[in-house]
C-alpha positions, -999 to 999 in steps of 0.1 A, spaced: 592 444 491 609 434 518 640 407 509 632 371 517 654 344 508 638 314 488 665 292 490 698 283 499 729 257 491 763 253 497 784 241 469 809 204 463 831 218 488 816 242 510 836 268 501 807 291 489 770 297 498 745 305 471 713 326 482 679 324 463 665 364 471 627 371 465 638 399 444 653 369 414 686 376 423 709 352 433 740 359 459 769 343 461 788 346 498 822 333 507 811 307 532 839 313 557 837 354 560 802 358 546 818 383 520 795 390 489 816 378 462 789 380 428 750 390 424 740 365 395 712 383 371 693 363 350 659 350 365 626 366 360 604 353 389 615 329 422 641 308 424 631 270 447 653 253 430 695 252 437 712 222 432 753 219 433 772 197 408 783 163 423 818 167 424 826 200 401 831 224 429 823 256 404 794 247 389 759 251 404 718 247 388 692 273 394 658 266 379 624 290 391 591 293 383 600 317 354 607 284 336 645 292 330 674 266 340 712 284 345 738 266 351 766 292 369 801 293 371 800 307 407 837 311 414 838 340 383 797 349 390 787 340 352 761 319 331 775 290 317 749 276 301 707 286 299 674 266 292 638 280 291 610 259 293 587 266 265 557 249 264 542 247 227 504 266 228 508 271 266 535 290 277 565 284 298 563 259 323 570 265 360 601 244 367 600 229 401 629 204 406 662 196 396 688 168 405 719 158 385 731 127 379 761 109 402 783 112 374 775 150 364 767 144 328 728 148 334 705 163 351 665 158 355 639 186 360 603 185 367 580 215 360 543 224 366 527 203 340 535 173 350 567 170 323 601 153 332 627 172 314 662 152 306 694 172 297 728 160 293 751 148 269 749 119 244 717 112 224 683 106 234 676 73 216 675 53 241 645 76 257 626 70 225 610 37 233 585 52 259 551 69 252 557 110 258 524 108 281 532 87 309 502 85 342 490 58 365 456 50 363 451 52 401 467 92 399 443 120 412 412 91 424 397 106 453 407 92 487 384 88 515 390 81 554 375 51 576 366 50 608 406 53 622 410 81 603 434 60 580 435 70 539 415 43 518 413 49 479 375 60 474 368 31 446 384 2 457 381 8 497 420 -5 502 449 14 518 470 30 488 500 11 497 482 -22 493 465 -13 464 479 -39 431 507 -23 408 490 4 385 486 6 349 502 34 328 478 54 305 477 85 286 468 127 298 429 113 288 431 79 306 438 56 276 457 24 285 494 20 269 501 -13 250 512 -42 270 552 -35 261 550 -3 280 528 -21 311 556 -44 320 578 -13 328 558 -11 360 572 -23 390 556 -55 399 541 -63 360 575 -68 345 567 -107 345 530 -112 339 514 -125 311 502 -104 283 463 -111 292 469 -102 325 486 -66 310 449 -57 296 433 -35 323 396 -36 325 379 -6 315 346 9 325 324 42 328 335 67 354 317 102 359 342 132 358 336 158 387 319 182 358 294 152 355 308 139 319 309 99 316 341 89 303 355 58 296 387 49 320 406 23 338 389 10 366 408 -15 376 423 -53 370 410 -85 369 416 -104 398 443 -132 391 464 -152 416 495 -146 420 509 -179 407 487 -175 375 504 -138 369 535 -158 369 549 -136 398 578 -149 420 555 -158 449 563 -140 483 580 -157 507 561 -139 536 527 -151 518 541 -187 514 552 -192 550 520 -178 561 501 -201 536 525 -229 552 509 -223 589 475 -220 575 477 -249 561 493 -272 593 464 -256 615 437 -263 590 452 -297 590 455 -298 633 418 -287 635 407 -314 610 426 -343 629 411 -326 662 376 -326 649 377 -362 630 391 -378 668 365 -363 685 340 -373 662 348 -407 660 334 -435 679 331 -475 682 319 -486 649 303 -522 651 306 -522 687 347 -526 682 374 -502 695 375 -476 715 369 -439 711 402 -423 701 407 -384 720 425 -358 704 
């Protein structure tokens, strides 16, 4: 097999370069001389994630399609910690991306099964307030293109970035309670009755008809209790002024002498 480099990363102080090769090895190089210092062995599949620690120049994280997550001491060429992303009843999940927190005390990973894995010091109590399964009801909805080749949501015929904030649902499309809907940006200040989605029956790709969230009730922004947009307010004010001028012009043009008295006004 011809060796190929799948990922490359410098450590925090740029003294070392780490390369991931498609033979599942990680190689640590001296960035000044190009000398090979260590071969890091542990992965059983290709590695596409190399993440350096935000301030500790010794630490490098690697993760790959084998579900393994390693924390290495690249100065010694040794494993410091190892995690394996085993999913009950489904085997392992390939790890697609990882990032350290700014303080270096935590790191988060995403896998091929849509999971967000959070590792670090402390307890997980702060994460227990949210459900295990969280999707937006607009995830995986089909898109179409208009005559200008712009992307539109097929169901609402709207550009995706102009659609209202989505609802949180589980993997089967069932909406979560209202307390979780407030976690969605744009729904923090909504009244409870505006956090209940509109359900409908939708045909899936295999012809099965299922009940899913199809949207939300049309509610004015003021009724939702949201802070009004400054730009929207300016647009409404300009429109009001234009309507008033138009009405005054029409009134002036249509007014004439009444009972033979007065002269017609001109706009």
